[in-house]
N, C-alpha and C positions, 0 to 999 in steps of 0.2 A: 457496263463497267466504266467506260470512258466518260459517259454522261455523269455518273456519280462523282468521278474525280473532278470534272469541270465544275459541277455544283459546289463541291467542297472548296475548290480553289476560289470560286466566285465569292463564297461566304467569307473566306479568310481575307480576301481583298477588300470586301465591304467593311469588315470589322476593323482592319488596319486603317483604311481611309476614314472611317467614322471616328475612331479614336484620335487620329491625326487632326481632323477638322475640329473636334471638341477641344483639343489642346490649343490649337491655333485660335479658336474662339475665346477660350479663357484668356490667352495672352492678349487678344484683341480688345478685351474689356478694359485692359490697363494701358495699352499702347494706342496712341491716337492715329497711327497709320493704318491699322487693320480694322475691319468692320466685325467686331466680336460677335454680335447677335447673328449676323448672316452665317458665319462659320459654325456657330452653335446649332443653328437650324439645320444646316447641311449635315453635320455630324449626327444629329438626332435622327434625321430621315434615313441615313445610311444604317444606323444601328437599330432602328425601330423593328425591323423584321426579325432580328435574332436575339434581342436582349429583352428579357422579362422586366428588368428594372426600368428600361426606357419606356416600355409599353405602359407600365404602371404610372410613370410620371406623366405620360401623355394623357392617360385616363384622368389623372388628377387635374390636368389643365382644362379638361372638359367641364368639370364642375366649378372650378375656381374662375376661369376666364373663358366663358362660352364663345365670345366673339373671336378671340384669338384662336380658339380651338377650331372654329369653322374655317378660318383662314388657313390654318395648318392642314386641315383635311383637304382643302382645295389644292394646296401645293403638293400634298402627298399623292393625290389622284393624278396630277399632271406628271409627277415624277414616275409613277408606276406606268402610266401610258407610254411615256417616252422610253422607258426602260424595256417594255415589252416589244416595241417596234424594232429594236436592234437585235 
């Protein structure tokens, strides 16, 4: 029971942080101080596990930009590896 609660809390934290980073990334596209693309990528990585919409967009990236998709997959593997260690 406690494990399910921890998983649920973890999912909510990932969703909140993912949305936060997406919003900061959008603001960063217009503000010269912030790196918008970096925050958009971080937000996408955080939301990719729970959001069907994000997964579809990532799948579209594979066909439209195969080189960028390969880089994205490498980042995602690193993120998953470091996430599992903790």
